Backbone of each chain as ProteinMPNN parsed JSONL, in Angstrom:
{"seq_chain_A": "MSYREKLAWLSLTAMALTFGPYFAIAGRASAMDKAMPNLHLLWLFAIAAGVQVVVQGLGRLWLRHKERLEGGLQPADERDLAIEYRSVRAAYGVLIAGMILVGCVMPFNSSGWRIVNAALAMIVAAEVVHYATVVFSYRRYA", "coords_chain_A": {"N_chain_A": [[-47.23, 99.586, 178.143], [-46.989, 103.049, 177.063], [-49.476, 105.405, 176.011], [-48.307, 107.378, 174.281], [-45.998, 106.119, 173.359], [-47.243, 103.968, 171.992], [-48.49, 105.587, 169.959], [-46.165, 106.416, 168.702], [-45.099, 103.97, 167.735], [-47.227, 103.331, 165.875], [-46.955, 105.406, 164.059], [-44.289, 104.879, 163.018], [-44.863, 102.462, 161.813], [-46.842, 102.978, 159.936], [-45.294, 104.615, 158.277], [-43.349, 102.879, 157.383], [-44.955, 101.131, 155.891], [-46.14, 102.706, 153.961], [-44.341, 104.872, 152.894], [-42.009, 103.382, 152.578], [-42.449, 101.351, 150.402], [-42.965, 103.269, 148.458], [-40.461, 104.728, 148.238], [-38.84, 102.672, 147.462], [-39.833, 102.12, 144.844], [-39.545, 104.437, 143.76], [-36.75, 104.96, 143.748], [-35.788, 103.151, 141.911], [-37.158, 103.992, 139.498], [-36.522, 106.669, 139.135], [-34.035, 106.801, 137.954], [-34.398, 106.007, 135.258], [-36.459, 107.567, 134.527], [-36.727, 110.77, 133.986], [-38.363, 112.824, 133.514], [-39.981, 116.093, 133.966], [-43.007, 117.55, 134.917], [-43.226, 114.479, 136.809], [-45.711, 112.561, 136.427], [-46.423, 109.986, 137.047], [-44.793, 109.245, 139.294], [-45.644, 111.318, 140.991], [-48.348, 110.699, 141.369], [-48.109, 108.261, 142.541], [-46.8, 109.096, 144.98], [-48.776, 110.612, 146.08], [-50.665, 108.7, 146.493], [-49.297, 107.27, 148.509], [-49.023, 109.134, 150.581], [-51.844, 109.653, 150.99], [-52.624, 107.074, 152.005], [-51.1, 107.014, 154.176], [-52.28, 109.032, 155.774], [-54.832, 107.892, 156.162], [-54.156, 105.422, 157.5], [-52.823, 106.507, 159.866], [-54.806, 108.218, 160.931], [-56.942, 106.403, 161.398], [-55.649, 104.544, 163.223], [-54.971, 106.396, 165.292], [-57.426, 107.089, 166.2], [-58.426, 104.582, 167.052], [-56.552, 103.904, 169.054], [-56.954, 106.025, 170.735], [-59.652, 105.477, 171.563], [-59.302, 103.064, 172.868], [-57.642, 103.651, 174.96], [-59.232, 105.389, 176.386], [-61.197, 103.526, 177.257], [-59.612, 102.262, 179.045], [-59.234, 103.924, 181.349], [-58.985, 106.579, 180.732], [-57.552, 109.27, 178.866], [-54.316, 110.358, 179.593], [-52.793, 113.554, 180.269], [-49.744, 114.777, 178.817], [-46.9, 114.131, 180.797], [-43.972, 115.248, 182.758], [-41.887, 113.423, 181.985], [-42.704, 112.576, 179.434], [-42.716, 114.947, 178.096], [-39.896, 115.5, 178.135], [-38.906, 113.333, 176.71], [-40.235, 113.86, 174.237], [-38.86, 116.36, 173.62], [-36.248, 115.547, 173.373], [-36.429, 113.81, 171.166], [-37.375, 115.38, 169.034], [-35.28, 117.167, 168.758], [-33.258, 115.395, 167.963], [-34.479, 114.656, 165.463], [-34.546, 117.169, 164.183], [-31.719, 117.633, 163.677], [-31.21, 115.575, 161.783], [-32.971, 116.477, 159.736], [-31.946, 119.06, 159.174], [-29.34, 118.384, 158.228], [-29.861, 116.791, 156.134], [-31.365, 118.69, 154.539], [-29.192, 120.389, 153.927], [-27.74, 118.758, 152.352], [-29.422, 118.141, 150.299], [-30.153, 120.685, 149.369], [-27.658, 122.123, 148.954], [-25.791, 120.6, 148.093], [-26.595, 118.434, 146.349], [-27.679, 119.964, 143.898], [-25.422, 120.285, 142.327], [-24.78, 117.995, 141.248], [-27.125, 116.533, 140.565], [-30.385, 116.603, 139.423], [-33.796, 117.709, 138.862], [-36.257, 115.35, 139.43], [-34.872, 113.645, 141.146], [-33.794, 115.219, 143.101], [-36.099, 116.109, 144.185], [-37.127, 113.775, 145.236], [-35.067, 113.117, 147.032], [-35.326, 115.194, 148.853], [-37.782, 114.551, 149.858], [-37.283, 112.177, 151.012], [-35.396, 112.826, 153.021], [-37.049, 114.285, 154.677], [-38.791, 112.194, 155.419], [-37.01, 110.515, 156.777], [-36.2, 112.127, 158.848], [-38.524, 112.121, 160.157], [-38.769, 109.361, 160.806], [-36.458, 109.132, 162.522], [-37.34, 110.809, 164.573], [-39.586, 109.391, 165.769], [-38.499, 106.86, 166.256], [-36.619, 107.507, 168.144], [-38.354, 108.248, 170.082], [-39.685, 105.851, 170.618], [-37.254, 104.504, 171.521], [-36.463, 105.908, 173.674], [-38.576, 105.601, 175.549], [-38.383, 102.832, 175.86], [-35.84, 102.735, 177.094], [-36.15, 104.194, 179.443], [-38.146, 102.885, 180.922]], "CA_chain_A": [[-46.791, 100.63, 177.098], [-47.634, 104.33, 177.27], [-50.205, 105.911, 174.903], [-47.508, 108.132, 173.338], [-45.203, 105.122, 172.802], [-47.955, 103.335, 170.964], [-48.511, 106.452, 168.91], [-44.759, 106.357, 167.963], [-45.028, 102.699, 166.988], [-48.167, 103.454, 164.841], [-46.344, 106.271, 163.062], [-43.227, 104.062, 162.355], [-45.499, 101.283, 161.114], [-47.479, 103.656, 158.855], [-44.356, 105.216, 157.414], [-42.828, 101.76, 156.859], [-45.937, 100.527, 155.137], [-46.443, 103.675, 152.796], [-43.13, 105.401, 152.259], [-41.222, 102.321, 152.17], [-42.709, 100.959, 149.059], [-42.801, 104.417, 147.489], [-38.998, 105.021, 147.899], [-38.228, 101.434, 146.688], [-40.188, 102.209, 143.487], [-38.95, 105.827, 143.124], [-35.339, 104.73, 143.618], [-35.664, 102.552, 140.583], [-37.772, 104.722, 138.571], [-35.914, 107.996, 138.865], [-32.853, 106.729, 137.122], [-34.762, 105.896, 133.814], [-37.553, 108.519, 134.099], [-36.236, 112.07, 134.551], [-39.259, 113.909, 133.014], [-40.606, 116.729, 134.942], [-43.268, 116.843, 136.133], [-43.272, 113.046, 136.654], [-46.973, 112.411, 136.924], [-46.347, 108.584, 137.668], [-44.267, 109.323, 140.627], [-46.539, 112.272, 141.696], [-49.504, 109.811, 141.684], [-47.47, 107.214, 143.647], [-46.471, 109.832, 146.253], [-50.119, 111.125, 146.559], [-51.364, 107.501, 147.148], [-48.583, 107.017, 149.698], [-49.374, 110.235, 151.437], [-53.126, 109.388, 151.301], [-52.759, 105.943, 152.699], [-50.49, 107.35, 155.482], [-53.134, 109.749, 156.574], [-55.878, 107.023, 156.657], [-53.6, 104.577, 158.48], [-52.511, 107.305, 161.01], [-56.121, 108.684, 161.446], [-57.737, 105.221, 161.919], [-54.862, 103.979, 164.272], [-55.116, 107.19, 166.385], [-58.799, 106.943, 166.723], [-58.569, 103.277, 167.764], [-55.727, 104.021, 170.295], [-57.617, 106.867, 171.775], [-60.699, 104.913, 172.093], [-58.82, 102.06, 173.717], [-57.102, 104.428, 176.16], [-60.411, 105.872, 177.088], [-61.713, 102.41, 177.973], [-58.662, 101.807, 180.109], [-59.131, 104.696, 182.39], [-58.953, 107.849, 180.195], [-56.382, 109.745, 178.324], [-53.71, 111.255, 180.529], [-51.939, 114.524, 179.64], [-48.244, 114.472, 178.853], [-46.15, 114.72, 182.007], [-42.531, 115.813, 182.469], [-41.119, 112.435, 181.259], [-43.159, 112.71, 178.09], [-42.124, 116.233, 177.399], [-38.561, 115.415, 178.099], [-38.773, 112.477, 175.665], [-40.495, 114.627, 173.047], [-37.822, 117.377, 173.345], [-34.988, 114.836, 172.867], [-36.722, 113.153, 169.821], [-37.558, 116.52, 168.197], [-33.969, 117.624, 168.647], [-32.564, 114.431, 167.037], [-35.023, 114.795, 164.172], [-34.122, 118.437, 163.664], [-30.416, 117.397, 163.135], [-31.278, 114.851, 160.614], [-33.603, 117.348, 158.769], [-30.941, 120.151, 158.697], [-28.224, 117.762, 157.569], [-30.609, 116.372, 154.938], [-31.603, 119.839, 153.665], [-28.003, 120.958, 153.393], [-27.254, 117.905, 151.326], [-30.279, 118.204, 149.109], [-30.245, 122.026, 148.713], [-26.382, 122.795, 148.73], [-24.807, 119.607, 147.384], [-27.183, 117.728, 145.133], [-27.763, 120.633, 142.616], [-24.205, 120.232, 141.562], [-24.487, 116.762, 140.475], [-28.382, 115.969, 140.171], [-31.465, 117.622, 138.963], [-35.275, 117.238, 138.773], [-37.073, 114.396, 140.378], [-33.937, 113.021, 142.064], [-33.716, 116.149, 144.136], [-37.414, 116.154, 144.894], [-37.255, 112.606, 146.033], [-34.08, 113.082, 148.071], [-35.938, 116.06, 149.912], [-38.864, 113.784, 150.56], [-36.676, 110.971, 151.755], [-34.853, 113.416, 154.248], [-38.233, 114.541, 155.594], [-39.337, 111.001, 156.048], [-35.945, 110.067, 157.58], [-36.187, 112.909, 160.065], [-39.661, 111.678, 161.152], [-38.385, 108.092, 161.485], [-35.442, 109.39, 163.631], [-38.119, 111.276, 165.707], [-40.483, 108.324, 166.256], [-37.558, 105.823, 166.676], [-35.98, 108.017, 169.461], [-39.414, 108.173, 171.202], [-39.746, 104.445, 171.108], [-36.134, 104.015, 172.212], [-36.363, 106.539, 175.009], [-39.672, 105.022, 176.434], [-37.908, 101.466, 176.255], [-34.848, 102.879, 177.981], [-36.662, 104.86, 180.736], [-39.271, 102.249, 181.435]], "C_chain_A": [[-47.712, 101.957, 177.117], [-48.331, 104.661, 175.924], [-49.216, 106.616, 173.914], [-46.528, 107.084, 172.693], [-45.841, 104.356, 171.725], [-48.254, 104.215, 169.809], [-47.069, 106.468, 168.009], [-44.705, 105.168, 167.07], [-46.01, 102.689, 165.783], [-47.411, 104.348, 163.675], [-45.245, 105.578, 162.216], [-43.839, 102.979, 161.489], [-46.099, 101.852, 159.811], [-46.507, 104.106, 157.819], [-43.76, 104.068, 156.712], [-43.761, 101.103, 155.678], [-46.255, 101.482, 153.788], [-45.152, 104.199, 152.073], [-42.073, 104.481, 151.794], [-41.355, 101.75, 150.862], [-42.487, 102.108, 148.134], [-41.431, 104.71, 147.211], [-38.339, 103.95, 147.138], [-38.618, 101.634, 145.235], [-39.491, 103.504, 142.984], [-37.454, 105.715, 142.947], [-34.957, 104.037, 142.291], [-36.029, 103.333, 139.492], [-37.05, 105.892, 138.097], [-34.707, 107.918, 137.854], [-33.369, 106.654, 135.534], [-35.881, 107.058, 133.502], [-37.316, 109.903, 134.726], [-37.177, 113.25, 134.137], [-39.807, 114.73, 134.231], [-41.909, 117.596, 134.367], [-43.572, 115.33, 135.832], [-44.55, 112.562, 137.29], [-47.017, 111.024, 137.537], [-45.914, 108.651, 139.126], [-45.104, 110.306, 141.6], [-47.636, 111.516, 142.175], [-49.012, 108.769, 142.815], [-47.333, 107.842, 145.068], [-47.872, 110.207, 146.818], [-50.774, 109.868, 147.183], [-50.618, 107.094, 148.484], [-48.925, 107.939, 150.765], [-50.866, 109.901, 151.891], [-53.44, 108.241, 152.282], [-52.072, 106.216, 154.18], [-51.539, 108.13, 156.357], [-54.382, 108.867, 157.016], [-55.3, 106.079, 157.716], [-53.453, 105.323, 159.829], [-53.804, 107.684, 161.647], [-56.839, 107.516, 162.128], [-57.083, 104.735, 163.313], [-54.976, 104.915, 165.481], [-56.375, 107.047, 166.978], [-59.014, 105.71, 167.501], [-57.674, 103.4, 169.033], [-56.417, 104.866, 171.349], [-58.843, 106.335, 172.444], [-60.374, 103.792, 173.231], [-58.328, 102.624, 174.995], [-58.253, 104.83, 177.014], [-61.057, 104.816, 178.017], [-60.899, 101.919, 179.135], [-58.528, 102.836, 181.149], [-58.969, 106.182, 181.957], [-57.482, 108.287, 179.812], [-55.673, 110.673, 179.2], [-52.878, 112.329, 179.809], [-50.5, 114.19, 179.731], [-47.69, 114.971, 180.179], [-44.662, 114.944, 181.593], [-41.686, 114.782, 181.675], [-41.414, 112.387, 179.691], [-42.598, 113.831, 177.398], [-40.673, 116.06, 177.132], [-38.143, 114.486, 176.768], [-39.074, 113.16, 174.175], [-39.537, 115.662, 172.529], [-36.668, 116.644, 172.756], [-35.316, 114.35, 171.459], [-36.843, 114.194, 168.755], [-36.046, 117.055, 167.85], [-33.22, 116.696, 167.774], [-33.071, 114.459, 165.725], [-34.659, 116.008, 163.366], [-32.765, 118.325, 163.001], [-30.479, 116.72, 161.905], [-31.848, 115.748, 159.468], [-32.687, 118.448, 158.323], [-29.87, 119.466, 157.769], [-28.71, 117.332, 156.166], [-30.819, 117.499, 154.007], [-30.321, 120.473, 153.024], [-27.399, 120.106, 152.184], [-28.084, 117.881, 150.052], [-30.163, 119.657, 148.494], [-28.865, 122.665, 148.355], [-25.476, 121.859, 147.862], [-25.378, 118.981, 146.125], [-27.315, 118.488, 143.864], [-26.674, 120.557, 141.718], [-24.008, 118.961, 140.693], [-25.821, 115.947, 140.128], [-29.341, 117.048, 139.821], [-32.851, 116.835, 138.952], [-35.693, 116.376, 139.882], [-36.169, 113.838, 141.5], [-33.854, 113.978, 143.176], [-35.054, 116.208, 144.973], [-37.532, 114.886, 145.75], [-36.332, 112.558, 147.254], [-34.605, 113.99, 149.238], [-37.013, 115.295, 150.567], [-38.269, 112.887, 151.458], [-35.997, 111.626, 153.046], [-35.898, 113.906, 155.207], [-38.725, 113.29, 156.215], [-38.229, 110.437, 156.983], [-35.945, 110.853, 158.954], [-37.448, 112.419, 160.883], [-39.389, 110.242, 161.536], [-37.522, 108.211, 162.634], [-36.388, 109.842, 164.826], [-38.791, 110.217, 166.409], [-39.503, 107.208, 166.932], [-36.955, 106.244, 168.067], [-37.041, 108.004, 170.539], [-39.486, 106.836, 171.656], [-38.422, 104.062, 171.947], [-36.047, 104.674, 173.687], [-37.341, 105.963, 176.01], [-39.133, 103.585, 176.88], [-36.744, 101.696, 177.292], [-35.161, 103.509, 179.427], [-37.91, 104.231, 181.202], [-38.979, 101.06, 182.291]], "O_chain_A": [[-48.941, 101.922, 177.174], [-47.863, 104.266, 174.856], [-49.369, 106.387, 172.715], [-46.274, 107.215, 171.496], [-45.236, 104.071, 170.692], [-48.291, 103.698, 168.693], [-47.032, 106.529, 166.78], [-44.356, 105.237, 165.892], [-45.678, 102.1, 164.755], [-47.33, 103.95, 162.512], [-45.22, 105.637, 160.987], [-43.259, 102.651, 160.455], [-45.898, 101.297, 158.731], [-46.786, 104.023, 156.623], [-43.622, 104.163, 155.492], [-43.262, 100.623, 154.66], [-46.579, 100.977, 152.713], [-44.933, 103.999, 150.878], [-41.357, 104.707, 150.819], [-40.334, 101.658, 150.181], [-41.859, 101.932, 147.09], [-41.115, 104.947, 146.045], [-37.45, 104.17, 146.314], [-37.779, 101.335, 144.386], [-38.936, 103.554, 141.886], [-36.92, 106.348, 142.036], [-33.934, 104.333, 141.675], [-35.266, 103.389, 138.527], [-36.929, 106.151, 136.899], [-34.446, 108.825, 137.064], [-32.723, 107.24, 134.665], [-36.132, 107.401, 132.346], [-37.68, 110.142, 135.877], [-36.886, 114.427, 134.347], [-40.055, 114.2, 135.314], [-41.741, 118.292, 133.366], [-44.09, 114.979, 134.772], [-44.579, 112.198, 138.465], [-47.672, 110.906, 138.573], [-46.593, 108.174, 140.035], [-45.206, 110.093, 142.808], [-47.929, 111.623, 143.366], [-49.624, 108.594, 143.869], [-47.665, 107.268, 146.105], [-48.058, 110.088, 148.029], [-51.364, 109.948, 148.26], [-51.249, 106.64, 149.438], [-49.117, 107.467, 151.885], [-51.107, 109.873, 153.098], [-54.281, 108.328, 153.177], [-52.5, 105.667, 155.195], [-51.639, 107.878, 157.558], [-54.915, 109.074, 158.106], [-55.917, 105.94, 158.772], [-53.92, 104.812, 160.846], [-53.931, 107.493, 162.856], [-57.283, 107.621, 163.272], [-57.752, 104.552, 164.33], [-55.07, 104.418, 166.603], [-56.464, 106.889, 168.196], [-59.707, 105.735, 168.518], [-58.147, 102.952, 170.078], [-56.487, 104.571, 172.542], [-59.126, 106.6, 173.612], [-61.029, 103.651, 174.264], [-58.609, 102.064, 176.055], [-58.247, 104.632, 178.229], [-61.393, 105.022, 179.183], [-61.389, 101.271, 180.059], [-57.608, 102.622, 181.937], [-58.819, 107.007, 182.858], [-56.459, 107.807, 180.301], [-56.24, 111.696, 179.584], [-52.288, 112.006, 178.778], [-50.067, 113.427, 180.594], [-47.979, 116.085, 180.616], [-44.212, 114.862, 180.451], [-40.886, 115.159, 180.82], [-40.54, 112.198, 178.846], [-42.075, 113.742, 176.288], [-40.2, 116.409, 176.051], [-37.269, 114.808, 175.963], [-38.345, 113.036, 173.191], [-39.361, 115.876, 171.33], [-36.137, 117.062, 171.727], [-34.453, 114.497, 170.593], [-36.44, 113.927, 167.623], [-35.738, 117.324, 166.689], [-32.554, 117.177, 166.857], [-32.277, 114.311, 164.796], [-34.486, 115.978, 162.147], [-32.593, 118.834, 161.893], [-29.861, 117.184, 160.946], [-31.287, 115.779, 158.373], [-32.664, 118.746, 157.129], [-29.574, 119.952, 156.677], [-28.014, 117.51, 155.166], [-30.522, 117.381, 152.818], [-30.302, 120.971, 151.898], [-26.74, 120.582, 151.259], [-27.601, 117.656, 148.942], [-30.087, 119.817, 147.276], [-28.828, 123.614, 147.572], [-24.609, 122.261, 147.087], [-24.787, 118.982, 145.046], [-27.124, 117.901, 142.799], [-26.825, 120.719, 140.507], [-23.287, 118.872, 139.699], [-25.749, 114.878, 139.522], [-29.077, 118.245, 139.935], [-32.973, 115.612, 139.019], [-35.507, 116.64, 141.07], [-36.614, 113.595, 142.622], [-33.844, 113.469, 144.297], [-35.086, 116.331, 146.198], [-38.001, 114.953, 146.886], [-36.693, 112.067, 148.323], [-34.405, 113.679, 150.412], [-37.152, 115.385, 151.786], [-38.684, 112.798, 152.613], [-36.04, 110.982, 154.094], [-35.672, 113.944, 156.416], [-39.053, 113.272, 157.401], [-38.622, 109.874, 158.005], [-35.721, 110.285, 160.023], [-37.412, 112.326, 162.11], [-39.802, 109.9, 162.644], [-37.723, 107.536, 163.643], [-36.254, 109.328, 165.937], [-38.603, 110.104, 167.62], [-39.754, 106.746, 168.045], [-36.82, 105.437, 168.986], [-36.757, 107.794, 171.718], [-39.384, 106.558, 172.851], [-38.526, 103.37, 172.961], [-35.638, 104.067, 174.677], [-37.012, 105.834, 177.19], [-39.343, 103.156, 178.014], [-36.656, 100.947, 178.265], [-34.444, 103.297, 180.405], [-38.722, 104.909, 181.832], [-39.902, 100.421, 182.797]]}, "seq_chain_B": "MSPGTISNRIRALRFENGEMSQTELGRRIGLTRQTLAAIEAGKYSPSLEAAFRIAEVFKVDLQQVFQWNSEGVSQ", "coords_chain_B": {"N_chain_B": [[-17.151, 116.374, 188.35], [-18.654, 114.18, 190.711], [-19.453, 110.761, 190.398], [-22.627, 109.168, 190.965], [-25.644, 107.674, 192.367], [-29.249, 107.73, 192.288], [-31.433, 106.68, 194.653], [-34.609, 105.455, 195.694], [-37.523, 105.32, 197.929], [-40.035, 104.766, 197.184], [-41.817, 102.666, 196.522], [-41.847, 101.243, 199.007], [-43.024, 103.242, 200.559], [-45.538, 103.675, 199.433], [-46.569, 101.253, 200.063], [-46.665, 101.523, 202.787], [-48.633, 103.308, 203.013], [-51.235, 102.231, 202.777], [-51.049, 100.514, 200.484], [-51.052, 102.149, 198.274], [-51.866, 102.754, 194.865], [-49.861, 102.917, 191.794], [-50.954, 104.325, 189.805], [-52.898, 105.936, 191.375], [-51.081, 107.427, 192.942], [-49.758, 108.758, 190.913], [-51.82, 110.259, 189.752], [-52.326, 112.092, 191.732], [-50.066, 113.628, 191.807], [-49.743, 114.464, 189.086], [-48.282, 112.832, 187.371], [-47.789, 110.239, 184.824], [-48.805, 106.696, 185.12], [-46.851, 105.08, 183.942], [-44.651, 106.744, 184.147], [-44.194, 106.97, 186.958], [-43.612, 104.263, 187.503], [-41.106, 104.028, 186.147], [-39.709, 105.955, 187.696], [-39.705, 104.536, 190.145], [-38.261, 102.346, 189.5], [-35.855, 103.377, 189.128], [-34.968, 104.285, 186.772], [-35.579, 106.691, 185.651], [-35.008, 110.057, 186.697], [-36.848, 112.145, 188.599], [-38.179, 115.515, 188.314], [-37.271, 118.241, 190.372], [-39.512, 119.387, 191.508], [-41.575, 117.462, 191.051], [-40.417, 115.536, 192.589], [-40.681, 116.771, 195.252], [-43.503, 116.89, 195.306], [-44.133, 114.185, 195.491], [-43.126, 113.52, 197.99], [-44.666, 115.172, 199.483], [-47.183, 114.076, 199.24], [-46.881, 111.66, 200.661], [-46.453, 112.736, 203.063], [-43.745, 113.123, 204.195], [-40.154, 114.006, 204.664], [-38.241, 115.073, 201.919], [-35.77, 113.706, 201.824], [-36.437, 111.393, 202.788], [-37.653, 109.987, 200.889], [-36.162, 110.136, 198.483], [-32.615, 109.177, 198.05], [-29.368, 110.214, 197.709], [-26.722, 108.49, 196.419], [-23.346, 108.707, 196.653], [-20.606, 107.755, 194.776], [-17.327, 106.467, 195.489], [-16.74, 108.176, 197.527], [-15.105, 108.382, 200.59], [-16.463, 107.383, 203.741]], "CA_chain_B": [[-18.395, 115.927, 188.974], [-18.472, 112.969, 191.16], [-20.434, 109.894, 190.017], [-23.586, 108.723, 192.005], [-26.954, 107.206, 191.822], [-30.356, 108.097, 193.205], [-32.306, 105.531, 194.98], [-35.863, 105.918, 196.3], [-38.276, 104.377, 198.716], [-41.427, 104.972, 196.849], [-42.53, 101.377, 196.695], [-42.196, 101.113, 200.501], [-43.864, 104.31, 201.073], [-46.852, 103.238, 198.833], [-47.14, 100.069, 200.727], [-47.03, 101.919, 204.203], [-49.723, 104.155, 202.827], [-52.429, 101.471, 202.306], [-50.89, 99.886, 199.054], [-51.516, 103.21, 197.23], [-51.441, 102.386, 193.429], [-48.98, 103.922, 191.023], [-52.024, 105.229, 189.191], [-53.37, 106.862, 192.293], [-50.019, 108.406, 193.267], [-49.571, 109.546, 189.683], [-52.965, 111.11, 189.69], [-52.233, 113.115, 192.663], [-49.004, 114.573, 191.466], [-49.585, 114.802, 187.828], [-47.498, 111.959, 186.532], [-48.575, 108.998, 184.434], [-48.342, 105.393, 185.847], [-45.605, 104.529, 183.416], [-43.483, 107.586, 184.656], [-43.982, 106.603, 188.31], [-42.929, 103.027, 187.469], [-39.787, 104.303, 185.877], [-38.904, 106.437, 188.887], [-39.581, 103.591, 191.16], [-37.153, 101.397, 189.026], [-34.488, 104.142, 189.104], [-34.586, 104.455, 185.424], [-35.933, 108.089, 185.399], [-34.997, 110.931, 187.791], [-37.951, 113.129, 188.422], [-37.756, 117.021, 188.509], [-37.269, 118.598, 191.86], [-40.834, 119.826, 191.826], [-42.289, 116.243, 191.166], [-39.843, 114.866, 193.965], [-41.315, 117.476, 196.405], [-44.884, 116.508, 195.31], [-44.246, 112.905, 196.012], [-42.733, 113.592, 199.479], [-45.852, 115.896, 200.173], [-48.301, 113.0, 199.285], [-46.575, 110.677, 201.856], [-46.191, 113.514, 204.326], [-42.45, 112.984, 204.743], [-39.183, 114.742, 204.026], [-37.701, 114.636, 200.547], [-34.679, 112.699, 201.964], [-37.005, 109.946, 203.146], [-38.151, 109.487, 199.613], [-34.98, 109.958, 197.704], [-31.479, 109.298, 198.676], [-28.163, 110.272, 196.793], [-25.551, 107.604, 196.956], [-22.242, 108.953, 195.833], [-19.587, 106.683, 194.644], [-15.947, 106.915, 195.716], [-16.626, 109.16, 198.614], [-14.999, 107.493, 201.719], [-17.297, 107.809, 204.798]], "C_chain_B": [[-18.396, 114.507, 189.405], [-19.573, 112.076, 190.726], [-21.37, 109.448, 191.196], [-24.71, 108.312, 191.482], [-28.058, 107.65, 192.785], [-31.159, 106.966, 193.353], [-33.59, 106.144, 195.608], [-36.634, 104.895, 197.019], [-39.857, 104.517, 198.328], [-42.373, 103.815, 196.956], [-42.9, 101.127, 198.155], [-43.126, 102.007, 200.972], [-45.381, 104.143, 200.557], [-47.394, 102.183, 199.582], [-47.432, 100.642, 202.217], [-48.322, 102.861, 204.089], [-51.016, 103.376, 202.183], [-52.303, 100.94, 200.784], [-51.378, 100.895, 198.038], [-50.986, 102.694, 195.843], [-50.552, 103.417, 192.785], [-49.93, 104.922, 190.257], [-52.593, 106.3, 190.071], [-52.361, 107.889, 192.616], [-49.736, 109.325, 192.056], [-50.644, 110.518, 189.482], [-52.885, 112.329, 190.539], [-51.087, 114.041, 192.504], [-48.823, 114.966, 190.022], [-48.585, 114.122, 186.831], [-48.25, 110.733, 185.967], [-48.048, 107.724, 185.202], [-47.058, 104.964, 185.361], [-44.364, 105.355, 183.885], [-43.107, 107.165, 186.104], [-43.21, 105.134, 188.316], [-41.354, 103.209, 187.051], [-39.053, 104.925, 186.94], [-38.695, 105.44, 189.896], [-38.383, 102.667, 190.834], [-35.905, 102.091, 189.027], [-34.06, 104.421, 187.724], [-34.868, 105.9, 184.875], [-35.84, 108.924, 186.801], [-36.021, 111.984, 187.445], [-37.443, 114.611, 188.694], [-37.774, 117.106, 190.047], [-38.682, 118.85, 192.324], [-41.69, 118.494, 192.034], [-41.674, 115.465, 192.426], [-40.562, 115.383, 195.151], [-42.796, 117.053, 196.557], [-44.923, 115.157, 195.872], [-44.075, 112.839, 197.537], [-44.022, 114.258, 200.125], [-46.963, 114.856, 200.314], [-48.142, 112.174, 200.508], [-46.375, 111.545, 203.143], [-44.898, 113.25, 204.995], [-41.541, 113.849, 204.04], [-38.754, 114.204, 202.699], [-36.725, 113.586, 200.727], [-35.203, 111.354, 202.368], [-37.55, 109.295, 201.918], [-37.001, 109.21, 198.707], [-33.563, 110.115, 198.353], [-30.304, 109.41, 197.526], [-27.048, 109.41, 197.391], [-24.377, 107.862, 196.003], [-21.177, 107.93, 195.876], [-18.109, 107.173, 194.796], [-15.624, 107.919, 196.803], [-16.471, 108.334, 199.885], [-15.765, 108.197, 203.015], [-16.428, 107.944, 206.085]], "O_chain_B": [[-18.162, 113.638, 188.566], [-20.687, 112.595, 190.666], [-20.897, 109.37, 192.329], [-24.935, 108.474, 190.282], [-27.801, 107.909, 193.96], [-31.564, 106.313, 192.391], [-33.564, 107.308, 196.008], [-36.453, 103.701, 196.777], [-40.754, 104.374, 199.159], [-43.52, 103.925, 197.391], [-44.049, 100.85, 198.502], [-44.008, 101.636, 201.747], [-46.322, 104.477, 201.276], [-48.609, 102.139, 199.778], [-48.422, 100.211, 202.808], [-48.973, 103.111, 205.104], [-51.683, 103.834, 201.255], [-53.254, 100.933, 200.002], [-52.038, 100.542, 197.06], [-49.837, 102.273, 195.707], [-50.499, 104.586, 193.165], [-49.688, 106.122, 190.128], [-52.771, 107.438, 189.635], [-52.655, 109.084, 192.594], [-49.506, 110.524, 192.211], [-50.338, 111.622, 189.03], [-53.296, 113.426, 190.162], [-51.122, 115.157, 193.022], [-47.893, 115.705, 189.699], [-48.156, 114.621, 185.791], [-49.218, 110.26, 186.562], [-46.987, 107.743, 185.826], [-46.205, 104.527, 186.133], [-43.252, 104.843, 184.011], [-41.934, 107.02, 186.447], [-42.282, 104.93, 189.098], [-40.477, 102.556, 187.618], [-37.899, 104.569, 187.178], [-37.629, 105.413, 190.512], [-37.618, 102.267, 191.711], [-34.873, 101.428, 188.927], [-32.901, 104.766, 187.492], [-34.437, 106.249, 183.776], [-36.44, 108.582, 187.82], [-36.107, 112.576, 186.369], [-36.366, 114.814, 189.256], [-38.198, 116.233, 190.804], [-39.008, 118.535, 193.468], [-42.42, 118.384, 193.02], [-42.409, 114.835, 193.186], [-41.022, 114.61, 195.991], [-43.307, 116.875, 197.663], [-45.757, 114.949, 196.753], [-44.826, 112.161, 198.239], [-44.386, 113.884, 201.24], [-47.605, 114.757, 201.359], [-49.069, 111.984, 201.295], [-46.14, 110.985, 204.214], [-44.857, 113.149, 206.221], [-41.882, 114.415, 203.001], [-38.894, 113.016, 202.407], [-36.719, 112.624, 199.959], [-34.52, 110.333, 202.301], [-37.879, 108.109, 201.949], [-36.888, 108.095, 198.198], [-33.335, 111.06, 199.108], [-30.371, 108.705, 196.519], [-26.559, 109.533, 198.514], [-24.322, 107.416, 194.857], [-20.896, 107.322, 196.909], [-17.747, 108.214, 194.249], [-14.51, 108.411, 196.982], [-17.413, 107.665, 200.309], [-15.661, 109.402, 203.245], [-16.944, 108.305, 207.143]]}, "name": "protein", "num_of_chains": 2, "seq": "MSYREKLAWLSLTAMALTFGPYFAIAGRASAMDKAMPNLHLLWLFAIAAGVQVVVQGLGRLWLRHKERLEGGLQPADERDLAIEYRSVRAAYGVLIAGMILVGCVMPFNSSGWRIVNAALAMIVAAEVVHYATVVFSYRRYAMSPGTISNRIRALRFENGEMSQTELGRRIGLTRQTLAAIEAGKYSPSLEAAFRIAEVFKVDLQQVFQWNSEGVSQ"}
């Protein structure tokens, strides 16, 4: 498995571990708690984002160390760049669709924290699509 | 556009050149070992530049490394 595929797996795992629980809690909380600013959810999001940074940071340091022991970190080659291009393009589509939904449709029937959470969910969804496309592409072309 | 596939003789050429490893070949042309493995397996088609670089390492013509097999063309 290439270094970049391992990074994609790490990012997917980190997002599942942090934003998965956050959105599970936020999905249930937002219906009953519409106060703005919602400090309870803000704190939960801050914790999720903080854990995400720690897991990603430690994971990347460990992967980089492991890669150096196995012969050094190689720069991205043409296949890596092609996969990155494809995955960013897929993620961009999800992000644009999500932002249209959140910014142009949701204001007519929702408000407050629901819109905030929907925007965050779309950003996370775009990131999931990005890294999932990376993993899928490396599996397909390996 | 007529369908076809690209096959290659990189594995055989590596063998003929002293069992050159994928890592060594990759290092010489600027590709990772995983990318070379994908090219050898026919799962990734390299750029024209990378194809020429591979041929250059083995000191052969491009057509001795890569072959285009068109389907549905009567010979």
